[in-house]
N, C-alpha and C positions, 0 to 999 in steps of 0.2 A: 169731185171737182173736175176731173178729166171728162167724165161722161156729161156733166152739165155744160161744159164750155167748148166741146169739140164734137164733130161728127164721127170721131174714132177712125178717121181715114188717114192714119199715119203708120209708118213702119218702124219708127224708132223715136226715142225721147232724148232730147239734148238739154242737160242742166248747164246753165251758164253762170259761173261764179266770178267773183272779183279776183281771187287769187291772193296768196300770201306766202311769205318765206316760212318754210317748215323747220329750219335749223339756223343756228347762229351764223354760219358762213354764207348764208343766202341773203341775210338781212340787208347789208350795204348794197349788193348788186340790185336787189329788189327796189330799194329806195332810190338809187341812182337812175334806174329805168323809169321810175315814176315821175322824176323831176327833170328829166333830160330837157335842156334848152330853156329852163325857167330861171336859171341863175341863183338857185338856192345855195347858200354858203355851206361849206363842208361841216362847220360847227353845228349847223342846224340838223344836218343828216345824222351826225353822231349823237345828238340829243334824242332824235327820234329812234335811233338804234337802241338807245338805253331803255326805251319803253319795252322792247322785246326781251331785254335781259331780265326785266322784272317778272316776266312770265315764262322763264326757262330758256330764253335764247331764240325762240321761234314761235310762230303762231300755230294754234291747233286747228285753224280754219280748214286747211286742205284735208286733214284727217277726218274732221267732222263731216265735210262734204262727201268724202269717200264712203263713210259709214252710212250717211243718208242715202246715197245712190244704191248701195247694196240692200238696205232695208226697203227702199221704194221698189226695187226690182222684185224682191220677194213678195211684197204686198200686191203688186200688179199681177204677178204670176198666180197668186192665190185667188185673185179676182177674175181670172180668166183672160187677162190682157197680156198676151205673150209677145212683148216687144223688148228689144235691148235698150238699156239706159246708158248713155254716154255722159261724161263730164268734161267740160272745157272751161278754162279760166281766161279771163280777158287780160290779166296783168302779170301772170306768172305760170309756172309749170303746173299741170299740163296745159300748154297754150292752146286756145281755141283754134288758132291758125294752123297748128300742126294736126289737129284732130279732124278738121273738115275734109281734107283729101282722103284720110283713112276711112271716114264714114262713106264717102262716095265710092271708094274702091271696093268696099264690101257690098255695094249694090243697093244701098239705101237711097231713097229719093224724096220721100215725104216725111218730114220730121215735125215733132212737137217741141218747141223751144220754151223752156221755163227758166226765167231769171231767178236767181236765188235771193230774192228780196220780196217780201209781201207787199211792198209799197210801189204802186205804179209810178209815182213821181221819182222815187229813188232809182228805179230801173231806167227811167229816162235820163236821170242825172248821171248814171254810170255809162250811158250810151251803149247799152248792150245790143239793141237792134242795129244801130249805126255801125257798130264794130263787126257784127256778124255779116251784114250786107257788104261792108267794105272788104272783109276777108274773102268772101265768096267771089266778089268781083276781081280782086287781086289775083286769086288763084285760077281765074277763068272757069269757075264752076257755075254753070247756068242751069243745070238740071237737078239741083238740090234745093228744095223749098221747105219753108217752115211756117206752121201756125204758131201763135203765141198765147201763152197763158200768163197774165200779169195782174197784179193788184188784188191779192186775196186777203188783205188785212182785216176785212170785216167778216170773213168766213167763220162760221160757228166753231168748227174744230180748231182753227188757229187761235181764236179767242180763248177757247177752253184750255188749250195747251199752255198758253201764256199764263192764264189764271192759275193753273195747277202749279207752275213753277214758282210764282209769287207766293201762293198759299204755303208751299213747303218752306219758304224762307220765313214767312210770318209765324210759322209754328214754333220757331226757335225763340220767339219773344213771349214773355209771360202774358197770359190773357188780360191782365189788368192794364198792360201798357200797349197791347196790340192795336187797339182802335186808334190810339193817338200817335202811332208810329207813321211817319211820312213814307210813302212809297214813291221812288223816283224812277220814272220810265226814261231811260237814257238812250239817245240816238246820236248818230253821226250828223254833223251839220252839212248843209248843202248851200252853195252860193244863192244869194237872193236877188242879184242884179239880173233878173230875167223878166221878160214880158209876162203879163197875166195870162196870155194864151199858151205859154209854155207849160207842159205838164209838171215840170219841176216846181213851179210856183205853188202847186197844191200840196207840197211835202208837209208843211207845218199843219195844215188841216187834216191830212191823212194820219199823221202820228198822234195828233190830239184825239181824233176820232177812235183810233185803235186803242189808245190808252184808256179812254173813257169807257169803252166796252169791257175791257179787262177789269177795271176798277168796279164797274157796275156788277159784273158777274161775281166779284169777290165781296161786294157789299162794303167796300172800303172807301171812305169819303176823303181821306187825307192823302192826296197824291198830286204829283206835278210832272210835267215833261221837262227834261233837261237835255242839253247838247254837250257831247263830250269831245268834240274835235272841231277842226277847221280845215278847209282845203289847203294843200301845200301851195 
């Protein structure tokens, strides 16, 4: 994917994630930072914090991203692409705003930015590009530039990986019931009150297309797209 989408003229890779609280005592500070100025009641925050309690008190997101970064660095090295891989989060530690001056201080100038969502519309919805550009401007960094790789939900290897995970789950169901078992592809919701020209307006089409590709690869006809959340 890197070779297909770039001219390989970069000296580092920057993975940009959403960020999440890793342990229980980070949950409320994280939630408060996300809703600052929106007037969300404290009771609502406590209810949201309870969701983290159900999964052990914190989110596995940051650890999973760290593991991915290490694996990606190893794969790149094995492929002869010897560049460092950095990870910065938009909404929690390690904050992207803290990382960018460090990247510049180390002498890097041309980076490849990869938002950690396969959906172009979701990347736009999270405002990753806008956030990166704003942080560079705020820090007065004018000699650090990025190419972007976005929207790989139709890439064959991504579809294959998704299908493999679903297939493992289906194996736990008896063969007689497997074909009739519904598969739900669950996604976070995004606001819909945007113009048709906004990339976020394509989110529903992208997740439908990606899910259809996975279902087709599995040969599974009974499936649906569902949404598991709503914006704060």
